[in-house]
C-alpha positions as CSV (number, residue, x, y, z in Angstrom):
1,M,-168.6,74.0,17.0
2,R,-171.0,71.8,19.1
3,R,-174.6,71.7,18.1
4,G,-177.4,69.9,19.8
5,L,-181.1,69.7,19.5
6,I,-183.5,68.8,22.2
7,L,-187.1,68.0,21.3
8,R,-190.0,66.9,23.4
9,I,-192.4,65.0,21.3
10,I,-195.8,63.5,22.3
11,G,-197.6,60.9,20.4
12,G,-195.0,58.4,19.2
13,L,-193.4,60.6,16.6
14,G,-190.0,60.5,18.1
15,S,-188.4,58.1,15.6
16,A,-189.8,59.9,12.6
17,V,-188.6,63.3,13.8
18,A,-185.2,61.9,14.8
19,E,-184.8,60.4,11.3
20,V,-185.7,63.6,9.4
21,T,-183.6,65.7,11.8
22,S,-180.5,63.5,11.5
23,E,-180.8,63.7,7.7
24,R,-181.3,67.5,7.5
25,M,-179.4,68.8,10.5
26,P,-177.1,66.2,12.1
27,A,-177.0,66.9,15.8
28,K,-177.2,65.1,19.1
29,L,-180.8,64.2,19.9
30,K,-182.4,63.2,23.2
31,R,-186.0,62.0,23.2
32,I,-187.8,62.5,26.5
33,G,-191.3,61.1,26.9
34,V,-193.5,58.4,28.3
35,R,-192.3,54.9,27.2
36,D,-194.8,52.4,25.8
37,V,-196.1,50.9,29.0
38,F,-199.4,49.7,30.4
39,G,-201.6,52.4,31.7
40,K,-201.4,53.7,35.2
41,S,-203.6,55.9,37.3
42,G,-203.0,58.6,39.8
43,T,-202.9,62.3,40.1
44,N,-201.2,64.5,37.5
45,E,-198.3,65.1,39.8
46,E,-198.0,61.4,40.7
47,M,-197.9,60.4,37.0
48,K,-195.4,63.1,36.1
49,K,-193.1,61.9,38.9
50,K,-193.5,58.2,38.0
51,F,-192.6,58.8,34.3
52,G,-189.9,61.5,35.0
53,L,-191.8,64.3,33.4
54,R,-191.7,66.9,36.1
55,S,-189.7,70.1,35.1
56,E,-186.8,69.1,37.4
57,D,-186.7,65.6,35.9
58,I,-186.5,67.0,32.4
59,A,-183.9,69.6,33.4
60,E,-181.8,66.8,34.9
61,E,-182.1,64.8,31.6
62,V,-181.1,67.9,29.6
63,V,-178.1,68.7,31.7
64,S,-176.9,65.1,31.7
65,F,-177.4,64.9,27.9
66,L,-175.5,68.2,27.3
67,E,-172.6,67.0,29.5
68,S,-172.2,63.7,27.7
């Protein structure tokens, strides 16, 4: 049986959640979010595109993750 868990976490909690999840329910985990980078400015759409957070970007990451 193949199990996987996909979470989208905002606020730098990715490592803590991954640690608890791996201890209580071992499964593949993919963290998707904005990396720790210097601030940028632009429209909402420009920023989502730059950081790969548009729905199509996230869907592509999920598909790639599930196929791996």
